[in-house]
N, C-alpha and C positions, 0 to 999 in steps of 0.2 A: 357167967352172965358177961363179963368184960370179954372173954375169950369169943363167945358168940357174936357179939356187935363187931369185933374185929374181922371175923371171917365174912359177915354181911357186907362191911365195907369194903374186901378184897374183892368180892364179886361183884359189887356195884362198879368199882375201878376196871375190873376186866372186862365186863360188858361195855362200861364206856369207851374203853380203847378199842374193843373189837368193831363197835358202831363206828368209832372214828375211822378205824383202819379201811372198813367197808366204805365210808364216806368218801375218803381219799381215793380209794380205788375206783369208786364210781363217778367221781369229779373229773379226775383226769382223762386227758383226750389221748386216748389210745387207738392203736390200729385195730379196727373190727373186721378188714379184710385184708389181704397181702397187696403192699405198696408195689405197682410194676417199676420198673426201671426206667429211667427217661432216656429214650433212645431216639435220636433224630438221623434215619438212615441218608446216604448222600444220593441225589437224584441228578438224573441226566434228561434234559429236555429233548423233545423230538420235534422236528418241523417237517410239516408235510409239504411238498413243492406244491406251488401256485403256477398257473398258465395265464398268459394275457394274449389275446388276440390283437396282432399289431397290423395296422394297413399304414402303408406309405402312400400317400396321395399323389397323384400325378394328374393335377388340371388340364382338361382339354384345352381351356384357353391359352395358357402356357405354351402348350404344344403349337396350336394355331399362330400364335405371335412369333415364336421362333421360325417355324417354316415358312410363314408369310414374308420374315425379313431375310431369310438367308435362301430360300428357292429361288432360280432365275424367274424372271416373268414373262420373258420372250425367249423364244427359241427357233432357229431355222434349219432346214434341210434342203437337200436336192437330190436328183438322181435320175436314173433312167428304168423303165419299166418294160413289160411285157411288148412283143410285137402286136399290131393289130393288122388284119386284111380287110381288103374289100374288092369285089368284082366292078370294075369300071368297063363297060362295053366288053363284057365276057372274059376281060382279062384280070386274073387275080392280083391283085397291086397289094403289097405288106411293107409297113415300115415302123420302125421302133418307136416307142414312146418316152415321155420325159417329164418330169415336174419340178417344181421348185415351190417351198412355202415357208411363212412366218407363221407361228403360233403363240398366242397370248394368253395367259391364265388369267383366271379370275383369282378369288379369293379362296386360299385354300380352307376347308372346314374338317374339323375332327370331332369325332362322337363315338358311341358306342357301336360296335357292329353286331356284338352278341354279348354274354355273359362273360367271354373272357378274351374278346378280340377288340382291337381300335380299328376303326373306319375312318378314312381320310378320303374326301372328294373334293373336284376341283372342276368347275367349267372352262373349258378352253375353246378359244375361236382360230380356226384356221384361214389364212388368205394366201392365194397363191395363183401358180399358173400351169396348166398341162398342155401338153401337145404332143406333135411327131417330131421325130429326128431328123436331121438330113438338111440338104440346101434346097432341096426342091419343097421340103415343107416350109422352109424360111421364106422362100419366094412366094409362096402361095398363102401366107401368113396363117399356116397350120402350127406354128411351132409353139404357141404361148396363147390359149385362150384361157381367161381370168376364172377361177372359181372360189366359192366360199363353203364354209364346212363348219360345224358345231359339233361338239361331244362334250361329255362327262367323263372324267378320268377318276379312277377310284382306286384305292388298296387297302387290304386288311393286313393287318400288322398282328403277327403272334408273337409274344413277348415271353422270352425264357431269360434267366439269369445263369451267369457263370459262377464258378466257386468263390469268387472275389465278391459277389452280388452284383455284378455288372450286367446290363441288359445285353442279351443277344437276340436281336430281332430277326424275325422271318417276315418279309414283305411280299405279299402277292399281289399284283397289279393287274389292271385291266381296264377298259373304257367301253363306252356304248356311244355309237353316232345319235345326235338328236336331229342332226340334217346332214345327210351324206353326200358326197362330192363326185359328180361324174361331169365330164365335158364331152361335147358333141363336137369334135372337130372338123366333121365335113359329114354330109348327109348321111346318117345311119352309121357313121364311126365315132363310138364312143370310148372316152379314155376314162376308167373309173380309178378316179384319186385316191379312194378309201384305201385299198390294196396297195396303193404305191406310198402312201406316208404311215400305214400302220406300225411299219416296224420301228420307225424312227421315235413315233409318238409313244410307243409302248416302252421305248427306252427312258425316255423323260419321265413318263409317270411312275416308273419304277424308282426313279432318281429321288421324285418328290416325297415319295413314300419313304424311302430311307431317310430323307432328310427331317421328316416329323420323327420317325424312330430315333434319330441322332438327339433330338430335343430330350429325351428321356436319358438324364446324364447319371453317370455311374455315381461320380462324386456326390449328389444330391441324394441319390439312395442310401449310400453308405453314411453320409450324415445325419440322415433322419434314422435310420437304425442304430448308430451310435448313441445317439440321445438315450434311446430306451435300454440299452445295453449298458450305461454306465451306472456303477453302484449309487444308491442315494439313501440318506436318512432323514428323517422326520422326527421334531419334538414331539413328544406327549407326555401330559400330566395324567396318571390313572388314577382314579378312586381309591383311598385306603393305602396309597405310598406317599411316602414324603420325599423321595428321590425322583429325578426328572428322569425318564426313560426316551429312548429313540426308537422309530420303526426303520429298521433296515430293510431295503430290497436289493438282493443280489442276483445277479443272472448266472443262468446254469448253462443253457443250452438256446440256439434260435435256429428254427426251421421255417421252410419257405412252401406254401401251399400251392401258390399259383396267381394268377391275375383276375380280376374280377372287375367289370366296368358297371358305371352308374351314369346317370344323364349328363352329369357334369365334370366327371373325373373317372380316372381308372385308378384302382387299387392294387399295390403288391400285397398280398396276404402271407402274413408269417405268425408263428406260434412262438412267444418267448416263454422259457420255464425258469422260474424265480424261487427263490427262498425269500419268504417275508417273515421277520423275526423282531421281537423287541428285546431290546438290550440296552446296556446302560453306557456302551459307548458313543461318543458324541459324532465322531467322523466315520463318513462309510468309507468302506474298503478301498484297495487300491484297484484302479480302471485296468481292464485287460484289453487287448485288440479285439476288434470284431471276428468273431469266429468264421470259419469257412462255411459255405451253405451247405444246409441239409434240408432234406425233402420230408415233407410230411402231407398226408391226405386231407387232413381237418385241421381246422384253427377253433379254439375254444378258450373263453375267459372264464376263471375260477379262481378265485383268491381263496387262501386257505392261511389263517394268521393266527398262531398261537399267541394270545394274551395273557401275561403273568400277572393276575390280581393277587392280593393279598388280603387275609383276614385273620390278624393277631389274635394270639391266645387271650390276651387282655381284654379285647373286644368281645371274644367269644364267652369270657367270663362276666363281662358287663351284660351282654344279653341274656345268658342263662341265670344269673345272679338275680336279674329283674322279675323272674318268672319263680325263683325257687327259694331264694335266701329270705328267711324270717318268716317263712310260712308255716302253717302246723297242720298235720294231717292224724285222724282218729282211725284206728282199726283195731279188730280183735286179734289177739295173741292167744298161745297157750296158756300164757300166765293171766290173760284177762285184757280188758280194755287198754290199749296203749295209745300215746301221744308222740309223735314224731316231729321234730322241728328241724329244719336244715339251717346252720347258721354262717355257714361260710362255704365257698369253694373254690377250686384251682384246676385249671387244665393244663397238660402238657402232654408231648407226643412219647410214643412207645412203640417203636417201629413202625408199623403200617397203621397202628391205631391211635386214637387219641383217648388219654385217660381223664375222666371226670372224677375229681378226688372231693367229697361232700363231707364236711365236718357235720356232724348229726348229734341231737340230742334226744335220747328215748326215755319217756317217764313210763315206767312199769309197774303194775300195781303189786308186785311181790317184791319191789325193791326199796328200799329206805330211801335211797338217792337215785337220781337220773344217770342213765348210761350214757357217756360221751364219747366220741370217737371218729376215727376217719372211715369212710366206707368207698371204695374205688371200684368205678365202672369202667370197663372199656368195650370201645365200638370204632369200627371202620367208617370214617367220613365219606359220603357218596352223595354226587349232585342226584338231583330228584328227576323226574321223568321230562318235565317241561325244561330243564337246564335252568332255573333261574333261582335255585336253592339247595341247600343241602339238608340231609338227615344223616343219623349215626343208624349204622347196619349192625346186626349181632350185638347188640347192647346186652352186656351180661356183667355181674358182679364178677370181682376176683376172688382167689380162693380164700375161704374163711379162716382166722386163725384162733379162735376159739368157738370150736363146734357146739358145745353145750349153749353157750350165750346165743349163737349164731342160730340155731335151732329156735331160740325164741325170738329174736329179731328179724330173721327171713321174712316171717309172714308179712311184717308191717312194711319192711323196705321192699318186697318185692310188689306188694300191692300198691303202694303208694309212691314211695321214692322213683325206683326204675320206671312207672309209668310216666311220671312228671318228667322224668329226664326225657323221656322219649319225644313227649309233645315240646318241651323247651328245645330240644336239640334240631327240631326241625325249623332251621334258619331262612326266611325270606331274604334274598338277595337281588331280587329284581330291581331296584332301584339303582343299587352297583352297578349291575349289567347292562341297564339300559345307559347310564352316564357313560360307562366305558364304551360302550359301542358308539355314541354318538362322537366322542372324542377322537376315537380311531378313525370314524368315516371323514371326519371334518379335516384332519390331517391328511390322509390319502387323497381326497379328493381335491385339495389346494392345488391351484395350478402352479407348475414351478417355471414358468417362462416358454418352455419349450414341449411341456407333456400335460396332459390333463386326462385324470382318470375319474369316472363316474361309476360308482358301486350301484348295482340294482338288486333291491331287496336284501340288504346285510341283515344276516342274523348272528348273534353272538349268544354262546350257550355255553355253560359250564361242562367240562369234560373229566379229566382227572385231578382228584384232589388229594395233595400230596404233603406229608407231615415235615416240616423242617424243625428246627431247635426253637425259633421263637415266634412262629406263625405258620398258619395253614394255607400252602399255596394252591390257588385256584387256577388250575389251567382251563382256561376259557379259549374255545376255539371259534373263529370268526370266519364263516362262510358266505362268499357272496358272487354273484355276477359282476362283470365289468366291463364296462366300455371305454377305451384307452384312445385317446385323439393326439396326433403330433401336430403342434403348433408350427407352422411352416415360419 
């Protein structure tokens, strides 16, 4: 009897030890699926060049002021003209002609001639004398009859630039008589003054056109272009980042497309290619000399800026944890109705993927104690179609470590945890995107004393999402048109 009691006692002790051992195995946090290696690949940022349409403004008013100040107000000339003949009493008499005149110009006006030429116009009054040459003409008072004539002189200026961005104008001058001049020396004998003075007048009109062209100064063109060619840096504080960054604008090339005229000014149009990037360096790069002129057929403004936003893994853990940790789900399994609870989670990179490790507790009906352990899900972070949020692509569990146990757990894990992770991993970043866009636009549009940029319909969208050791780098792209104004 005593021997039987000892056997029963030993059996109870063995059963209790087995239960305690199973309980210990069930309570400890074990790896239910393979834990991926923490791996953050090196990243290299790429920058798409931007182009800015630059207009060097040449106001007509400034050209007028300089031309009126420097062009002579009066000029005179004299000379001999063709012979004229007259039959008197059947005998043909011929004599040479002569002229002298003084011309006084009015105010020189400058305006647009067409889309690509500058027009100069000035009224001129001509006062002088014309008559016949020779002593006989002088005795008969036929050597100097007064005349008056009025004309409008004009010139069209085609403006080219040489390789140093200095003007090379071509002036085409002409004039039209508004009141022509001819003098009747004696009955039926006329001296046409127009033809006599036109050569001298044309020379002066050409000279006035060149005077206007000289008002377009090489130094001024180079000064305005040097303003936009110089490197710049603008401070900016981006959401999600503790460090201050700087928007750097660095010029790469500059090309001239031609002259365009408007109501009040002519514009020299150029296209500036720049790299715009966001970096942590505060100081702009070293300025380089203005490059030699190159030609381009068109000019356009298109700003492309890579904006490096940061979403830390701790912030992702906070967002996903708020959706998952502490929640329970029920689901049928091969072993019966099971209850799954997410107790904790952590996020880290593994190559191109993000890994979400979730500590779960599973209550299975065929087990005395809950199964506790870490399951790992890996997926590639991608931007959504609207560019204002992210989601996890190809979200799958890593390799199971206990196939027998996993065959039981996989049903509830697949039907609940994986689906919940997919929903929670769709992260709305629109507030961050809008805030970053406003900050960037405000800095780029801030006048710098000599340059003003106005962005047209800027759009900031998420592009590449890159894993680093401590955070997810959100490579957002700002695309916008731009109007660039040089402040004289």
